[in-house]
Structure formats: C-alpha cells, structure tokens
MIDOSE-1310 file (N, C-alpha, C; in nm, 2 decimals, decimal comma, always signed):
residues 296
mktt	+17,42/+4,39/+5,45/+17,47/+4,51/+5,52/+17,36/+4,62/+5,52; +17,30/+4,64/+5,41/+17,19/+4,74/+5,39/+17,08/+4,71/+5,49; +17,04/+4,58/+5,50/+16,93/+4,55/+5,60/+16,97/+4,58/+5,74; +17,09/+4,55/+5,78/+17,14/+4,57/+5,91/+17,14/+4,72/+5,94
tali	+17,19/+4,80/+5,84/+17,19/+4,95/+5,86/+17,05/+5,00/+5,87; +16,96/+4,95/+5,79/+16,82/+4,99/+5,80/+16,76/+4,96/+5,94; +16,79/+4,84/+5,99/+16,74/+4,81/+6,13/+16,80/+4,90/+6,23; +16,92/+4,93/+6,22/+16,98/+5,02/+6,32/+16,92/+5,16/+6,32
rrni	+16,89/+5,21/+6,20/+16,82/+5,34/+6,18/+16,68/+5,33/+6,24; +16,62/+5,22/+6,21/+16,48/+5,20/+6,26/+16,48/+5,20/+6,41; +16,57/+5,13/+6,47/+16,57/+5,12/+6,62/+16,61/+5,25/+6,69; +16,70/+5,33/+6,63/+16,74/+5,46/+6,68/+16,62/+5,56/+6,67
klff	+16,55/+5,56/+6,56/+16,44/+5,65/+6,54/+16,33/+5,62/+6,64; +16,30/+5,49/+6,66/+16,19/+5,45/+6,75/+16,23/+5,49/+6,89; +16,36/+5,47/+6,93/+16,40/+5,51/+7,07/+16,37/+5,66/+7,09; +16,42/+5,74/+7,00/+16,41/+5,89/+7,02/+16,26/+5,94/+7,00
kdkg	+16,18/+5,86/+6,93/+16,04/+5,90/+6,91/+15,96/+5,86/+7,03; +16,00/+5,75/+7,09/+15,92/+5,69/+7,21/+15,95/+5,78/+7,33; +15,86/+5,86/+7,37/+15,89/+5,96/+7,48/+15,91/+5,88/+7,61; +15,85/+5,77/+7,63/+15,86/+5,69/+7,75/+16,01/+5,64/+7,77
mffs	+16,06/+5,58/+7,66/+16,20/+5,52/+7,67/+16,30/+5,64/+7,67; +16,28/+5,74/+7,59/+16,38/+5,85/+7,59/+16,38/+5,92/+7,72; +16,26/+5,95/+7,78/+16,25/+6,01/+7,91/+16,31/+5,93/+8,02; +16,29/+5,80/+8,01/+16,35/+5,71/+8,11/+16,50/+5,71/+8,11
amit	+16,56/+5,72/+7,98/+16,70/+5,72/+7,96/+16,76/+5,86/+8,01; +16,69/+5,97/+7,99/+16,75/+6,10/+8,02/+16,73/+6,13/+8,17; +16,63/+6,07/+8,23/+16,59/+6,11/+8,37/+16,70/+6,08/+8,47; +16,77/+5,97/+8,44/+16,87/+5,92/+8,54/+16,98/+6,03/+8,55
pail	+17,05/+6,07/+8,45/+17,16/+6,17/+8,47/+17,10/+6,30/+8,51; +16,98/+6,34/+8,46/+16,92/+6,47/+8,49/+16,89/+6,48/+8,64; +16,82/+6,37/+8,70/+16,79/+6,37/+8,84/+16,91/+6,36/+8,93; +17,01/+6,28/+8,89/+17,13/+6,27/+8,97/+17,20/+6,40/+8,98
llly	+17,21/+6,47/+8,86/+17,28/+6,60/+8,86/+17,21/+6,70/+8,95; +17,08/+6,70/+8,94/+17,00/+6,79/+9,02/+17,01/+6,76/+9,17; +17,01/+6,63/+9,21/+17,02/+6,59/+9,35/+17,16/+6,62/+9,40; +17,26/+6,59/+9,32/+17,40/+6,61/+9,37/+17,42/+6,76/+9,39
stfl	+17,38/+6,84/+9,29/+17,41/+6,99/+9,30/+17,33/+7,06/+9,40; +17,21/+7,01/+9,43/+17,12/+7,09/+9,53/+17,13/+7,03/+9,67; +17,14/+6,90/+9,69/+17,14/+6,85/+9,82/+17,27/+6,79/+9,87; +17,33/+6,71/+9,78/+17,45/+6,63/+9,83/+17,58/+6,71/+9,82
frvf	+17,58/+6,82/+9,75/+17,71/+6,89/+9,73/+17,76/+6,94/+9,87; +17,67/+7,00/+9,95/+17,70/+7,05/+10,08/+17,75/+6,93/+10,17; +17,68/+6,82/+10,16/+17,71/+6,71/+10,24/+17,86/+6,66/+10,21; +17,89/+6,64/+10,08/+18,02/+6,60/+10,04/+18,13/+6,70/+10,08
rgsf	+18,09/+6,83/+10,06/+18,19/+6,93/+10,10/+18,21/+6,93/+10,25; +18,11/+6,93/+10,33/+18,12/+6,93/+10,47/+18,20/+6,81/+10,52; +18,18/+6,69/+10,46/+18,26/+6,57/+10,50/+18,40/+6,59/+10,47; +18,43/+6,65/+10,36/+18,57/+6,67/+10,32/+18,64/+6,77/+10,41
eqnl	+18,58/+6,88/+10,44/+18,64/+6,98/+10,52/+18,66/+6,93/+10,67; +18,57/+6,85/+10,72/+18,58/+6,80/+10,85/+18,71/+6,71/+10,87; +18,74/+6,64/+10,76/+18,86/+6,55/+10,76/+18,99/+6,62/+10,74; +18,99/+6,75/+10,71/+19,11/+6,82/+10,69/+19,17/+6,87/+10,83
pdfi	+19,30/+6,87/+10,85/+19,35/+6,92/+10,97/+19,33/+7,07/+10,98; +19,32/+7,12/+11,10/+19,28/+7,26/+11,12/+19,39/+7,36/+11,07; +19,52/+7,32/+11,06/+19,62/+7,41/+11,02/+19,63/+7,42/+10,86; +19,55/+7,34/+10,79/+19,55/+7,34/+10,65/+19,43/+7,42/+10,59
qlpe	+19,46/+7,52/+10,52/+19,35/+7,60/+10,46/+19,36/+7,59/+10,30; +19,25/+7,54/+10,25/+19,25/+7,53/+10,10/+19,15/+7,63/+10,04; +19,19/+7,67/+9,92/+19,10/+7,77/+9,85/+18,96/+7,71/+9,83; +18,86/+7,79/+9,83/+18,72/+7,74/+9,81/+18,70/+7,67/+9,68
rlin	+18,77/+7,73/+9,57/+18,76/+7,68/+9,44/+18,82/+7,54/+9,43; +18,93/+7,51/+9,50/+18,99/+7,38/+9,50/+18,90/+7,28/+9,57; +18,84/+7,31/+9,68/+18,75/+7,22/+9,75/+18,63/+7,19/+9,66; +18,58/+7,29/+9,60/+18,47/+7,27/+9,51/+18,50/+7,18/+9,39
glvg	+18,63/+7,20/+9,34/+18,67/+7,12/+9,23/+18,68/+6,97/+9,27; +18,73/+6,95/+9,40/+18,74/+6,81/+9,45/+18,60/+6,75/+9,46; +18,51/+6,82/+9,53/+18,38/+6,77/+9,55/+18,30/+6,75/+9,42; +18,32/+6,85/+9,33/+18,25/+6,84/+9,20/+18,30/+6,72/+9,12
gqmi	+18,43/+6,70/+9,12/+18,49/+6,58/+9,05/+18,43/+6,45/+9,10; +18,42/+6,44/+9,24/+18,36/+6,32/+9,29/+18,21/+6,30/+9,25; +18,14/+6,41/+9,25/+18,00/+6,41/+9,21/+17,98/+6,37/+9,07; +18,05/+6,43/+8,97/+18,03/+6,40/+8,83/+18,08/+6,26/+8,80
ssll	+18,18/+6,21/+8,87/+18,23/+6,07/+8,85/+18,12/+5,97/+8,89; +18,06/+6,00/+9,00/+17,95/+5,91/+9,05/+17,83/+5,91/+8,95; +17,80/+6,03/+8,91/+17,68/+6,04/+8,81/+17,71/+5,96/+8,68; +17,83/+5,98/+8,62/+17,86/+5,92/+8,50/+17,88/+5,77/+8,51
avsc	+17,94/+5,73/+8,62/+17,95/+5,58/+8,64/+17,82/+5,51/+8,65; +17,72/+5,57/+8,70/+17,59/+5,51/+8,71/+17,51/+5,52/+8,58; +17,52/+5,64/+8,52/+17,43/+5,67/+8,41/+17,47/+5,58/+8,29; +17,60/+5,56/+8,27/+17,65/+5,48/+8,15/+17,58/+5,34/+8,15
vtva	+17,55/+5,29/+8,26/+17,49/+5,15/+8,27/+17,34/+5,16/+8,27; +17,29/+5,25/+8,35/+17,14/+5,25/+8,36/+17,08/+5,30/+8,24; +17,14/+5,40/+8,17/+17,09/+5,45/+8,04/+17,09/+5,34/+7,94; +17,19/+5,26/+7,94/+17,20/+5,14/+7,84/+17,08/+5,05/+7,86
fcsn	+17,04/+5,02/+7,98/+16,93/+4,94/+8,01/+16,80/+5,00/+7,96; +16,79/+5,13/+7,97/+16,67/+5,20/+7,92/+16,67/+5,20/+7,77; +16,78/+5,22/+7,71/+16,79/+5,22/+7,56/+16,76/+5,09/+7,50; +16,80/+4,98/+7,57/+16,79/+4,85/+7,52/+16,65/+4,79/+7,54
llmv	+16,56/+4,87/+7,60/+16,42/+4,82/+7,62/+16,35/+4,80/+7,49; +16,39/+4,86/+7,39/+16,33/+4,85/+7,26/+16,32/+4,70/+7,21; +16,43/+4,63/+7,25/+16,43/+4,49/+7,21/+16,32/+4,41/+7,28; +16,29/+4,45/+7,41/+16,19/+4,38/+7,48/+16,05/+4,43/+7,44
qdkv	+16,04/+4,56/+7,41/+15,92/+4,62/+7,36/+15,87/+4,56/+7,23; +15,96/+4,53/+7,14/+15,92/+4,46/+7,02/+15,86/+4,32/+7,05; +15,91/+4,26/+7,15/+15,85/+4,13/+7,19/+15,71/+4,15/+7,25; +15,69/+4,26/+7,33/+15,57/+4,28/+7,39/+15,46/+4,32/+7,29
ngsi	+15,49/+4,40/+7,20/+15,38/+4,45/+7,10/+15,37/+4,36/+6,98; +15,46/+4,26/+6,97/+15,45/+4,17/+6,86/+15,53/+4,21/+6,73; +15,60/+4,32/+6,74/+15,68/+4,37/+6,62/+15,78/+4,27/+6,58; +15,84/+4,19/+6,68/+15,95/+4,10/+6,65/+15,90/+3,99/+6,56
kdlr	+15,77/+3,95/+6,57/+15,72/+3,85/+6,48/+15,71/+3,89/+6,33; +15,68/+4,02/+6,31/+15,68/+4,07/+6,18/+15,82/+4,08/+6,12; +15,91/+4,12/+6,20/+16,05/+4,13/+6,16/+16,11/+3,99/+6,12; +16,07/+3,89/+6,20/+16,12/+3,76/+6,17/+16,05/+3,69/+6,05
mapv	+15,93/+3,74/+6,02/+15,87/+3,68/+5,90/+15,92/+3,75/+5,77; +15,98/+3,87/+5,79/+16,04/+3,94/+5,67/+16,17/+3,87/+5,64; +16,22/+3,89/+5,51/+16,35/+3,83/+5,47/+16,47/+3,90/+5,54; +16,48/+3,88/+5,67/+16,58/+3,94/+5,75/+16,65/+3,83/+5,83
rass	+16,78/+3,83/+5,83/+16,85/+3,72/+5,90/+16,85/+3,75/+6,05; +16,84/+3,65/+6,13/+16,84/+3,66/+6,27/+16,96/+3,74/+6,33; +17,08/+3,72/+6,27/+17,20/+3,79/+6,31/+17,18/+3,94/+6,29; +17,12/+3,98/+6,18/+17,10/+4,12/+6,15/+17,01/+4,18/+6,25
lsig	+16,91/+4,11/+6,30/+16,82/+4,16/+6,41/+16,90/+4,19/+6,53; +16,98/+4,09/+6,57/+17,06/+4,10/+6,69/+17,16/+4,22/+6,68; +17,23/+4,23/+6,57/+17,32/+4,34/+6,55/+17,25/+4,47/+6,55; +17,13/+4,47/+6,49/+17,06/+4,60/+6,48/+17,02/+4,65/+6,62
yyaa	+16,97/+4,56/+6,71/+16,94/+4,60/+6,84/+17,06/+4,65/+6,92; +17,17/+4,57/+6,91/+17,29/+4,60/+6,98/+17,35/+4,74/+6,94; +17,37/+4,75/+6,81/+17,43/+4,87/+6,76/+17,35/+5,00/+6,78; +17,21/+4,98/+6,77/+17,13/+5,10/+6,79/+17,13/+5,14/+6,94
tlis	+17,13/+5,04/+7,03/+17,14/+5,07/+7,17/+17,27/+5,14/+7,21; +17,38/+5,09/+7,14/+17,51/+5,15/+7,17/+17,51/+5,30/+7,12; +17,46/+5,33/+7,00/+17,46/+5,46/+6,95/+17,37/+5,55/+7,04; +17,25/+5,51/+7,07/+17,16/+5,59/+7,15/+17,22/+5,62/+7,29
tliv	+17,28/+5,52/+7,35/+17,33/+5,54/+7,48/+17,45/+5,63/+7,48; +17,54/+5,62/+7,38/+17,65/+5,71/+7,36/+17,60/+5,86/+7,35; +17,50/+5,88/+7,27/+17,45/+6,01/+7,25/+17,40/+6,07/+7,38; +17,33/+5,99/+7,46/+17,28/+6,04/+7,59/+17,39/+6,06/+7,69
clta	+17,48/+5,97/+7,70/+17,59/+5,97/+7,80/+17,69/+6,08/+7,76; +17,73/+6,09/+7,64/+17,82/+6,20/+7,60/+17,76/+6,34/+7,62; +17,63/+6,35/+7,60/+17,56/+6,48/+7,63/+17,57/+6,50/+7,78; +17,54/+6,40/+7,86/+17,55/+6,41/+8,01/+17,69/+6,45/+8,05
talc	+17,79/+6,39/+7,98/+17,93/+6,42/+8,02/+17,96/+6,57/+7,99; +17,92/+6,62/+7,88/+17,94/+6,76/+7,84/+17,87/+6,85/+7,95; +17,75/+6,82/+7,99/+17,69/+6,90/+8,09/+17,76/+6,89/+8,23; +17,81/+6,77/+8,26/+17,89/+6,76/+8,38/+18,02/+6,84/+8,38
llyl	+18,08/+6,84/+8,27/+18,21/+6,92/+8,26/+18,18/+7,07/+8,27; +18,07/+7,11/+8,21/+18,03/+7,25/+8,22/+18,00/+7,29/+8,37; +17,93/+7,20/+8,43/+17,90/+7,22/+8,58/+18,03/+7,22/+8,66; +18,12/+7,13/+8,63/+18,25/+7,13/+8,70/+18,33/+7,26/+8,68
atlg	+18,32/+7,32/+8,55/+18,39/+7,44/+8,52/+18,34/+7,56/+8,61; +18,21/+7,55/+8,65/+18,16/+7,66/+8,73/+18,20/+7,65/+8,88; +18,24/+7,53/+8,92/+18,28/+7,50/+9,05/+18,43/+7,52/+9,07; +18,51/+7,46/+8,99/+18,66/+7,46/+9,00/+18,72/+7,37/+8,90
wyls	+18,78/+7,43/+8,79/+18,83/+7,35/+8,68/+18,98/+7,32/+8,70; +19,02/+7,19/+8,72/+19,15/+7,16/+8,73/+19,19/+7,04/+8,64; +19,11/+7,02/+8,54/+19,13/+6,91/+8,44/+19,22/+6,96/+8,33; +19,31/+6,87/+8,29/+19,39/+6,89/+8,17/+19,32/+6,83/+8,05
lsdv	+19,37/+6,86/+7,93/+19,32/+6,80/+7,81/+19,32/+6,65/+7,81; +19,43/+6,59/+7,86/+19,44/+6,45/+7,87/+19,34/+6,39/+7,97; +19,31/+6,46/+8,08/+19,21/+6,42/+8,17/+19,08/+6,41/+8,11; +19,04/+6,51/+8,03/+18,91/+6,51/+7,96/+18,90/+6,40/+7,86
llll	+19,01/+6,38/+7,78/+19,01/+6,27/+7,68/+19,00/+6,13/+7,75; +19,07/+6,11/+7,86/+19,06/+5,99/+7,93/+18,93/+5,97/+7,99; +18,87/+6,08/+8,04/+18,73/+6,07/+8,09/+18,63/+6,02/+7,99; +18,65/+6,08/+7,87/+18,56/+6,04/+7,76/+18,58/+5,89/+7,72
ldvv	+18,71/+5,85/+7,73/+18,74/+5,70/+7,70/+18,67/+5,62/+7,81; +18,67/+5,66/+7,93/+18,61/+5,59/+8,04/+18,46/+5,57/+8,02; +18,40/+5,68/+7,97/+18,25/+5,68/+7,95/+18,22/+5,59/+7,83; +18,30/+5,59/+7,73/+18,27/+5,50/+7,61/+18,29/+5,35/+7,66
llvl	+18,39/+5,32/+7,74/+18,41/+5,18/+7,78/+18,30/+5,14/+7,87; +18,25/+5,23/+7,96/+18,14/+5,20/+8,05/+18,01/+5,18/+7,97; +17,99/+5,26/+7,87/+17,87/+5,24/+7,78/+17,88/+5,11/+7,71; +17,99/+5,07/+7,66/+18,01/+4,94/+7,60/+17,98/+4,83/+7,70
fgva	+18,03/+4,84/+7,82/+18,00/+4,75/+7,93/+17,85/+4,74/+7,96; +17,79/+4,86/+7,97/+17,64/+4,86/+8,00/+17,56/+4,80/+7,89; +17,59/+4,83/+7,77/+17,51/+4,78/+7,65/+17,53/+4,63/+7,65; +17,65/+4,58/+7,66/+17,67/+4,43/+7,66/+17,59/+4,36/+7,77
lssi	+17,60/+4,42/+7,89/+17,53/+4,36/+8,01/+17,38/+4,36/+7,99; +17,33/+4,48/+7,94/+17,18/+4,49/+7,93/+17,13/+4,40/+7,81; +17,21/+4,38/+7,71/+17,17/+4,29/+7,60/+17,16/+4,15/+7,65; +17,25/+4,11/+7,74/+17,24/+3,97/+7,79/+17,11/+3,95/+7,88
inff	+17,09/+4,05/+7,97/+16,98/+4,04/+8,06/+16,84/+4,06/+7,99; +16,84/+4,16/+7,90/+16,71/+4,19/+7,83/+16,68/+4,08/+7,73; +16,77/+4,00/+7,69/+16,75/+3,89/+7,60/+16,64/+3,79/+7,65; +16,63/+3,78/+7,79/+16,54/+3,69/+7,85/+16,41/+3,75/+7,88
lstq	+16,39/+3,88/+7,87/+16,27/+3,95/+7,90/+16,17/+3,95/+7,79; +16,04/+3,94/+7,83/+15,94/+3,93/+7,72/+15,81/+4,00/+7,76; +15,80/+4,06/+7,88/+15,68/+4,12/+7,93/+15,71/+4,26/+7,99; +15,60/+4,34/+7,99/+15,61/+4,48/+8,05/+15,65/+4,47/+8,19
gqms	+15,60/+4,38/+8,27/+15,63/+4,37/+8,41/+15,78/+4,33/+8,43; +15,83/+4,25/+8,35/+15,97/+4,21/+8,36/+16,06/+4,33/+8,33; +16,02/+4,41/+8,23/+16,09/+4,53/+8,20/+16,10/+4,63/+8,32; +15,98/+4,65/+8,38/+15,98/+4,74/+8,49/+16,06/+4,69/+8,61
avgt	+16,05/+4,56/+8,64/+16,12/+4,50/+8,75/+16,27/+4,52/+8,73; +16,32/+4,48/+8,62/+16,47/+4,49/+8,59/+16,52/+4,63/+8,60; +16,44/+4,72/+8,54/+16,48/+4,86/+8,54/+16,49/+4,92/+8,68; +16,39/+4,88/+8,76/+16,39/+4,93/+8,90/+16,51/+4,87/+8,98
iiss	+16,54/+4,75/+8,96/+16,65/+4,68/+9,03/+16,79/+4,75/+8,99; +16,80/+4,76/+8,86/+16,93/+4,82/+8,81/+16,95/+4,96/+8,86; +16,84/+5,04/+8,85/+16,85/+5,18/+8,88/+16,88/+5,20/+9,03; +16,83/+5,12/+9,12/+16,84/+5,13/+9,26/+16,97/+5,07/+9,32
aygf	+17,01/+4,96/+9,26/+17,12/+4,88/+9,31/+17,25/+4,90/+9,25; +17,26/+4,93/+9,12/+17,39/+4,93/+9,06/+17,48/+5,04/+9,12; +17,42/+5,16/+9,15/+17,51/+5,26/+9,20/+17,58/+5,23/+9,33; +17,52/+5,14/+9,41/+17,58/+5,10/+9,54/+17,69/+4,99/+9,51
icga	+17,66/+4,89/+9,43/+17,75/+4,78/+9,42/+17,88/+4,82/+9,33; +17,87/+4,93/+9,26/+17,98/+4,98/+9,18/+18,06/+5,09/+9,25; +18,02/+5,13/+9,37/+18,09/+5,22/+9,45/+18,06/+5,37/+9,41; +17,96/+5,40/+9,33/+17,93/+5,53/+9,29/+17,86/+5,61/+9,40
ympl	+17,76/+5,56/+9,46/+17,68/+5,63/+9,56/+17,76/+5,64/+9,69; +17,83/+5,53/+9,72/+17,90/+5,52/+9,85/+18,04/+5,45/+9,82; +18,15/+5,52/+9,85/+18,28/+5,46/+9,82/+18,29/+5,32/+9,89; +18,36/+5,23/+9,82/+18,38/+5,10/+9,88/+18,45/+5,10/+10,01
snfs	+18,53/+5,21/+10,04/+18,61/+5,22/+10,16/+18,51/+5,22/+10,28; +18,39/+5,26/+10,26/+18,29/+5,26/+10,37/+18,22/+5,13/+10,40; +18,25/+5,03/+10,31/+18,19/+4,90/+10,33/+18,28/+4,81/+10,42; +18,22/+4,70/+10,46/+18,30/+4,60/+10,54/+18,41/+4,54/+10,45
eglr	+18,51/+4,48/+10,51/+18,62/+4,42/+10,44/+18,57/+4,31/+10,35; +18,48/+4,23/+10,41/+18,43/+4,11/+10,33/+18,35/+4,16/+10,21; +18,27/+4,26/+10,22/+18,19/+4,31/+10,11/+18,28/+4,37/+10,00; +18,39/+4,44/+10,05/+18,48/+4,50/+9,96/+18,55/+4,40/+9,87
kvls	+18,58/+4,28/+9,93/+18,65/+4,18/+9,86/+18,55/+4,12/+9,75; +18,42/+4,11/+9,79/+18,33/+4,06/+9,69/+18,31/+4,15/+9,57; +18,29/+4,28/+9,61/+18,27/+4,38/+9,50/+18,39/+4,41/+9,42; +18,51/+4,37/+9,46/+18,63/+4,38/+9,38/+18,63/+4,29/+9,26
flpg	+18,54/+4,19/+9,26/+18,53/+4,10/+9,14/+18,45/+4,16/+9,03; +18,37/+4,27/+9,06/+18,28/+4,33/+8,96/+18,35/+4,43/+8,88; +18,34/+4,42/+8,74/+18,40/+4,51/+8,65/+18,36/+4,65/+8,67; +18,23/+4,67/+8,70/+18,18/+4,81/+8,72/+18,25/+4,89/+8,83
tygt	+18,30/+4,82/+8,93/+18,38/+4,89/+9,03/+18,50/+4,96/+8,98; +18,57/+4,89/+8,88/+18,69/+4,95/+8,82/+18,65/+5,06/+8,73; +18,54/+5,05/+8,66/+18,49/+5,16/+8,57/+18,47/+5,28/+8,65; +18,40/+5,27/+8,77/+18,38/+5,38/+8,86/+18,51/+5,45/+8,90
slvr	+18,61/+5,36/+8,94/+18,74/+5,41/+8,98/+18,81/+5,49/+8,87; +18,80/+5,44/+8,75/+18,87/+5,51/+8,63/+18,81/+5,65/+8,61; +18,67/+5,66/+8,62/+18,61/+5,78/+8,60/+18,65/+5,88/+8,71; +18,65/+5,83/+8,83/+18,68/+5,91/+8,95/+18,83/+5,96/+8,94
nham	+18,92/+5,87/+8,90/+19,06/+5,91/+8,89/+19,08/+6,03/+8,80; +19,01/+6,02/+8,68/+19,04/+6,12/+8,58/+18,96/+6,25/+8,61; +18,84/+6,24/+8,68/+18,76/+6,36/+8,71/+18,83/+6,43/+8,83; +18,91/+6,37/+8,91/+18,96/+6,43/+9,03/+19,11/+6,45/+9,03
rgal	+19,18/+6,40/+8,93/+19,33/+6,39/+8,92/+19,39/+6,53/+8,94; +19,34/+6,63/+8,86/+19,39/+6,76/+8,86/+19,38/+6,83/+9,00; +19,26/+6,82/+9,06/+19,24/+6,88/+9,19/+19,33/+6,81/+9,30; +19,33/+6,68/+9,29/+19,42/+6,61/+9,39/+19,56/+6,64/+9,37
aelp	+19,61/+6,67/+9,25/+19,75/+6,70/+9,23/+19,78/+6,84/+9,29; +19,68/+6,92/+9,32/+19,71/+7,05/+9,37/+19,73/+7,05/+9,52; +19,69/+6,94/+9,59/+19,69/+6,94/+9,74/+19,83/+6,95/+9,80; +19,93/+6,88/+9,74/+20,07/+6,89/+9,80/+20,12/+7,03/+9,80
gygi	+20,08/+7,12/+9,71/+20,12/+7,26/+9,71/+20,07/+7,34/+9,82; +19,97/+7,29/+9,90/+19,91/+7,36/+10,01/+19,95/+7,29/+10,14; +20,06/+7,22/+10,14/+20,11/+7,16/+10,26/+20,06/+7,03/+10,30; +19,98/+6,97/+10,22/+19,92/+6,84/+10,26/+20,02/+6,73/+10,22
paev	+20,07/+6,65/+10,31/+20,17/+6,54/+10,28/+20,12/+6,44/+10,18; +20,21/+6,38/+10,11/+20,18/+6,28/+10,01/+20,10/+6,16/+10,07; +20,13/+6,13/+10,20/+20,06/+6,02/+10,26/+19,92/+6,05/+10,28; +19,89/+6,17/+10,32/+19,75/+6,22/+10,34/+19,67/+6,22/+10,21
vesi	+19,74/+6,26/+10,10/+19,68/+6,26/+9,97/+19,64/+6,12/+9,93; +19,73/+6,02/+9,95/+19,70/+5,88/+9,92/+19,59/+5,83/+10,00; +19,58/+5,87/+10,13/+19,47/+5,83/+10,22/+19,34/+5,89/+10,16; +19,34/+6,01/+10,11/+19,22/+6,07/+10,05/+19,18/+5,98/+9,93
kdsl	+19,28/+5,95/+9,85/+19,25/+5,86/+9,73/+19,19/+5,73/+9,77; +19,24/+5,67/+9,88/+19,19/+5,55/+9,93/+19,04/+5,56/+9,97; +19,01/+5,67/+10,04/+18,87/+5,69/+10,09/+18,77/+5,72/+9,97; +18,82/+5,77/+9,86/+18,73/+5,80/+9,75/+18,73/+5,69/+9,64
dcnl	+18,81/+5,58/+9,66/+18,82/+5,47/+9,57/+18,90/+5,51/+9,44; +18,98/+5,62/+9,45/+19,07/+5,64/+9,34/+19,17/+5,53/+9,34; +19,21/+5,48/+9,46/+19,29/+5,37/+9,47/+19,21/+5,25/+9,51; +19,21/+5,14/+9,43/+19,14/+5,02/+9,46/+19,24/+4,91/+9,49
yffg	+19,19/+4,82/+9,58/+19,28/+4,71/+9,62/+19,21/+4,58/+9,60; +19,28/+4,48/+9,54/+19,22/+4,35/+9,52/+19,30/+4,25/+9,62; +19,23/+4,22/+9,73/+19,28/+4,14/+9,84/+19,42/+4,20/+9,89; +19,41/+4,33/+9,91/+19,53/+4,39/+9,97/+19,63/+4,45/+9,87
kqva	+19,62/+4,41/+9,75/+19,72/+4,46/+9,65/+19,65/+4,57/+9,56; +19,72/+4,68/+9,55/+19,66/+4,79/+9,47/+19,66/+4,76/+9,32; +19,54/+4,80/+9,26/+19,52/+4,77/+9,12/+19,56/+4,90/+9,04; +19,65/+4,88/+8,95/+19,70/+5,00/+8,87/+19,59/+5,03/+8,77
lptm	+19,60/+5,16/+8,72/+19,50/+5,21/+8,62/+19,50/+5,13/+8,49; +19,62/+5,09/+8,44/+19,62/+5,01/+8,31/+19,55/+4,88/+8,34; +19,57/+4,82/+8,45/+19,50/+4,69/+8,49/+19,35/+4,71/+8,49; +19,30/+4,82/+8,54/+19,16/+4,85/+8,54/+19,10/+4,86/+8,40
yvil	+19,18/+4,92/+8,31/+19,14/+4,92/+8,17/+19,13/+4,78/+8,11; +19,23/+4,70/+8,14/+19,23/+4,56/+8,09/+19,11/+4,48/+8,15; +19,08/+4,50/+8,27/+18,96/+4,43/+8,33/+18,83/+4,47/+8,27; +18,81/+4,61/+8,25/+18,69/+4,66/+8,20/+18,67/+4,62/+8,05
agsv	+18,78/+4,63/+7,97/+18,77/+4,60/+7,83/+18,76/+4,44/+7,81; +18,82/+4,37/+7,90/+18,81/+4,22/+7,89/+18,67/+4,18/+7,93; +18,61/+4,25/+8,02/+18,47/+4,21/+8,06/+18,37/+4,24/+7,95; +18,40/+4,35/+7,87/+18,31/+4,39/+7,76/+18,32/+4,28/+7,65
avlv	+18,44/+4,23/+7,63/+18,46/+4,13/+7,53/+18,39/+4,00/+7,57; +18,40/+3,96/+7,69/+18,34/+3,84/+7,74/+18,19/+3,85/+7,73; +18,13/+3,96/+7,77/+17,99/+3,98/+7,77/+17,93/+3,99/+7,62; +18,01/+4,05/+7,53/+17,97/+4,05/+7,39/+17,97/+3,90/+7,34
gvyi	+18,07/+3,83/+7,38/+18,07/+3,69/+7,34/+17,96/+3,61/+7,39; +17,91/+3,63/+7,51/+17,80/+3,56/+7,57/+17,67/+3,60/+7,49; +17,66/+3,73/+7,45/+17,54/+3,77/+7,38/+17,54/+3,71/+7,24; +17,65/+3,70/+7,18/+17,66/+3,63/+7,05/+17,62/+3,48/+7,06
lqnr	+17,67/+3,42/+7,17/+17,64/+3,28/+7,19/+17,49/+3,26/+7,22; +17,43/+3,35/+7,30/+17,28/+3,34/+7,32/+17,20/+3,34/+7,19; +17,24/+3,43/+7,10/+17,16/+3,44/+6,98/+17,19/+3,32/+6,89; +17,31/+3,26/+6,89/+17,33/+3,15/+6,81/+17,26/+3,02/+6,85
iknk	+17,25/+3,01/+6,99/+17,18/+2,90/+7,04/+17,03/+2,91/+7,01; +16,98/+3,03/+7,03/+16,83/+3,06/+7,00/+16,80/+3,03/+6,85; +16,89/+3,08/+6,76/+16,87/+3,06/+6,62/+16,87/+2,91/+6,58; +16,95/+2,83/+6,64/+16,96/+2,69/+6,61/+16,83/+2,62/+6,66
C-alpha cells in the first residue's frame, strides 16, 4: 500500500511539474470558455431568440441563463474526457523516456504501477475539471443564475462520473501507446472529434436520424445530456411562467438534447446514470484485464 501511495504521489507531482502536460490539460477548458464567451455566445443567443414566437418576451437575464447553461454544459462535457487523456499521457511518457524500465526493475508489483497511473490520472483530472466547473459556475452567475443547490450538487456528480469515464477510456487507449507521435495523434483525434460525437459542440437533434441512432449507443452522449439537464433545469423551469406552453418547452429540451431518445423511446435521467456508471465499470474491468494479460 505504501508503494502504491508513493507511486500516486510521484505521478501527480510529475504531472503538475511538467508544464507541457499541465498546459495541455488546462488549455481545453480555458480555450473553450474563451471561445464560447467571446464568439459563440451571441450565436447561441441569436438562434434561441429567432425560434421564439414574436408575442413572447423573455427577460434578458433568463435568456442569458439559458444560453450560459448550454455553453458551460458543452464545455464540461468535453473537458472531462479530453483533460483525462492529457493527464494520462504520463503513462505513455514513462515508456518514451524509459522511466518505466527503471520502475519495473525496482521491487514494485506490476499491479501497483497500474493503480498508480490510474489513481494519479483520476486525481489530477478531478482537480482540473472541478476547478473548471467552479469557473463555469461563476461565469453563469454573471449571466443569469437559476440553479438550485440540488442542481449544483447533481452537476458536480455529473462531472465526477464523466471524469471517471474519461480516465477509464484514456487508460485503455493509452495502454497501447509507446511513442511521442502516437501521443500527439491520439490527443488530436480526441480533442477534435469527441465534442461532436457526444453532442457537446452540436446537439444530436441537428444530425440525421441514422447518425442519431448510432450515437445513442455511446455513453458520452448520455453524460453530455446529464450535464446539460442540470445546468439548464432552473432556467427552463422559468419558461412556463412567461406564457410558453409545456409542449414548446419540451420541444426546446428536445432540440438541446436535454431529452434523449433511444430508437424513439425517451431515456429517463436515472437510466442515463445507470448507462454512464455501467460503462465506467466495464471500462475499468477492461483496463484490469489488459494489465493482467500483459503481466502474465
């Protein structure tokens, strides 16, 4: 146990001391927040206002709260996974610079090495993502705050689950990497593609029906929907008070992926939690199996 704890501390210290890895992990939420707040906020707001009937007038703060909730949910849904891949690069970097050979020659069990990498990646990613969540909540407070305490707590739970999912997924993929080129290629693919396939950059409602059915099998899609539901619930709950019919509110939820459908049947929020948590358990099991096979 002492050896494993020492490895976890060693990996966390190396991550935060390595300016390249730490900068790569922090740059995703920082750039996304900058892009959303400076460029995309007006686009999202204009799109929302155009879809409202002319006879409905909403307060500016409520519209900002809706748009802000959509923005921070997209940012957090992507960052929890992409940051995990950046944090987990230490496992690959040790292979590249030969440090893993020294560790294996030391009286350290292979299982301790695996746990050390996994736990350190989890802790480092949680630190970065929870910090990003706090900044997003502060940003949302300046726009329009409609979240309750339960919304905030559930949002934090969503972030933790998505981080667990991202760490497990990155551990499986990075397990096979051993060169600097492979690290760069995987990082580029994940950073550019994940936001689209999970519905963060563009809601699934904008995709074709066939593509929506395919993406409905991916756990990350439900993680994005969970974050979006809890980031926008309070603002959406205010809409009926301004004369917007319940049917229109449900239509808005459909367009924003707050409501997800699996082959035409709506997926309830508890079911989304089960899917995401079950996926984490399966991925962790695969990672354990990988290490056992390699050790044998």
